[in-house]
N, C-alpha and C positions, 0 to 999 in steps of 0.2 A: 236421395233425401237431402243430402248436402247441397246439391246443385239446385234443387227446388227451392230450398231456403234462401240461397244466395240470389236466385232470380226473383223471388218474392220481395226480398228487401231491396234489391237493386232497382225495382220498379218505383221505389220511393224517391230515388235520385232523379229529379226531373231535368229536362233539357234546360230549363231556366237556371237551375243551380250550377250547371256546367258551362254557362255562357260567360265569357269575359266582357267587361264593360257594358253590362246590361242596360245601364241608363244613359248610354252615349247617344247624344242627339246633336245635329249640326248647330243648333242655336246655343249649345252649351260651350262651344269652343271659345267664344269671346270672354265669358266669365272665367274659364280655366286659364286663358292667356294672361289675365290680370295678375295672377300669382305664380304662373309657371315660369321657371327659370331654367333654360336649357344649359346643359353642361357639355362643353366641347372637349374638355380634357380632364384627365385625372389630376388630383392634387397630390403632390409629393408628401409623404408621411415618414415619420421615424421608422427605421427598419427597412425602408425601400432600398433596392439595389439599382444604381444608375450606371448607364454607360454614357461616357462623355468623350467626344472626339473633337479635337481642335485641328483646323486645317487653314492653310494660307498659300499664297503663291510661293513664298519662301518656305519650303518644307523643312529646312534645317532649323528655322527660327521657332517652329512649333514643337520640335522634339521634346523639349523639357516639360511641355504642358500636357503630354499624353502619357498614360500609363503604358509601360512596356508590355508587349504581347508575351504570354507565357508558353514555353514549350516544355513538354514532359515526356518521360519514358513510361510505358505501360509496365505493370508488375511482371518481372521475369524477363524483360526485354532490355537490351543495351542501347538500342537506337532511340533517338528522340522523336516525338510525334512530328509529323510534317504539317499538322493543322494547329497553328497557334491558338491559344484560348484567350478570350477577352478577360480583363480584370474589371471588377466593379467597384464603384464608390458606394459604400454603405452609409446611409444616413443614420447618424448616431442618435442617442437619446435626447440630445439637445437640439436635434434638427440640423446638424452641420455635417458637411463632408470635408475631408482633408484634401484640398486640391493642390497639385504640384505648383510650386513657386508662390501661388497666391495664399496658401495656408487654409485656415478655417473659412468656409463659406456657408452661410445659412441658407438652406434650400427648402426646409419643411414649410408647408403651407402655400408653396408656389406651384404654378403649372410648369411643365417642362419648357414651354416656349418663353416663359418669364425667366427661368434660369438661364436659358440660352442667351437672352438679351442682356441679362445682368453680367454674365461672364464675358460676353463680347465687349461690353463697355469697359470692363476692367482690363481686358487684354489689349485693347486698342492703343493704350499708352506704351505697349511693349512690342506689339506685332502689327504690321501693316495689313489692314483689311482682313482680320481673322474671321473664320467661319466656325461656328460652334454648333455641334449636334448633340442633343440630350435625349435619352430615352429611358423609360422605366423598364427594367428588365424583369421578366417573370411575373408581371401583374396578372392576378387570377382571382376567380371567385369559386366557391364550392356550392354545388346544388345537391340537396339530399331529400329523402322522403319519397313522396308519391309522384315521381317523374319517370319517364321511360328510360333515361340513361343518366342515373346519378353519377356525379364525379366532379372533377376539377375542370374549369373552363378558362382558357387564356383570354386576356383582354387585349387582343391584338390590334384593335383599331383605336385604342386610347380612351374609350368610354364604353359603358354597357348599362342598359336599363334592365329592370327586373323582367320585362317581357323578352328582351334579347337573351337573357340567361335561361329562361324557361324554354325558349325556342331551341337554343343550342343543346339543351338537355332532352330534347325530343318531346317537349310539352308535358303537361300533367297527365297522369293516368285518370281514368274515370273515377278513381277512388280519392283523388286529391281535392281538398277543400279550396275552392277559388276565393272564398271569403276569409281565409285565415292562413296567410303565408308569412312565415317568420323570417326576419332578417336580423342577424347578429353582426355587430360591427365594433371594432376596437378603435377608439379615438382618444388621443391624448392620454394613453395609458389606462383608460377606463372602458368598460363594456357598455355598449348601447344595444337595446333590443327594440325593434320596430315590427309592427304587424300591418299587413297590407290586405285590403279587400279588393281583389282584382275584378270583382263584378261591378265596381264603382269607378267612375272617372276621377274620383278624389285621389287616386294613386298618382296622378300627374303632378300634384302639388305636394306630395310627400317627400321628405328628405331622403327616403329610401328608394325612390323611383329610379334614380341614377345610383348604381352600385359603385362601391369603392373597392380598391384592391384588398384582397383577403376577407371580404364579406362572406358570410355563410348563409345560404338560402335554404330554408326547410319548409317543405310542403307537407302539412299535416294530413292524416287520413280522415276520411269521413266515416260515418257510422256503418256504411256498407262494408268497408274494409275491415272494421273491427269485428263485425259479425261473421264475415266470410273467411276470416283467418283464425285468430286465437279463440274466438267464442263459437266457432262452428259446431263443435261437439256439444256445447251447452244448448244451442238452439235446436239441434237434432233431437237431443234428449227431451227438451220441452215440447217440441212438436209431436214427438212420439208418444209422450205421456198424455197430451191433450187428445191425440187421435185414439189412444186406448180408452181413455175416459169416455169419450164420445161414443165409442162402440159399445161400451158397457151400458151407458144410459139408454141407447137405442134398443139394446136387447131387453133391458128391464121394462121399458115402455111397451114393447111388443108383447 
């Protein structure tokens, strides 16, 4: 009976409701591109952990500008680890990092390539032809709800769209609402909430199409999931009662 009810209700979920970008047409691309803004890199934010490495032909000259590698002993062991651990620059609440020799450097709101160029210019007065490499360490998003593999996803290539995140999570289940995907984001110490309709090409112009580090994506369940899980017993009871009533009526009529 439960299986029958679930199948009956699932039949109401049409192929159209499960289709992404249902209104996508080639002639819509031009109008979308008028307001579409591609994002090539993440924007550094308060609380981010950065790795910054300075190099040059004169290796001794750059030593003061690099954080020392850390070696440590495991609990209960006397020998130090043979794998040094990187140290990170944490972006403080003011958007600054404390960089060796240079002191406070404001990095929040900038891309990592912009920070590289800024530090390079400041170091050129002290180092001949410096090379600066900046990366955001541990950038990630979380995907929850009606997806095949909910969990945390690393932003390894420097940017991630909502479609990238869902693909990495194994796509939505048949019970996920394509027209109601929630994205929560912390920005400037405040919480932002956005909703996306993935059945519409309007997502390309949404500020939540390109995800930011620490965003949380939640795919809400459709009515089929609600019926087939928590309310399954109720539906079985209702269907059973209706069936019994119908049987009594048929008997009386005969």
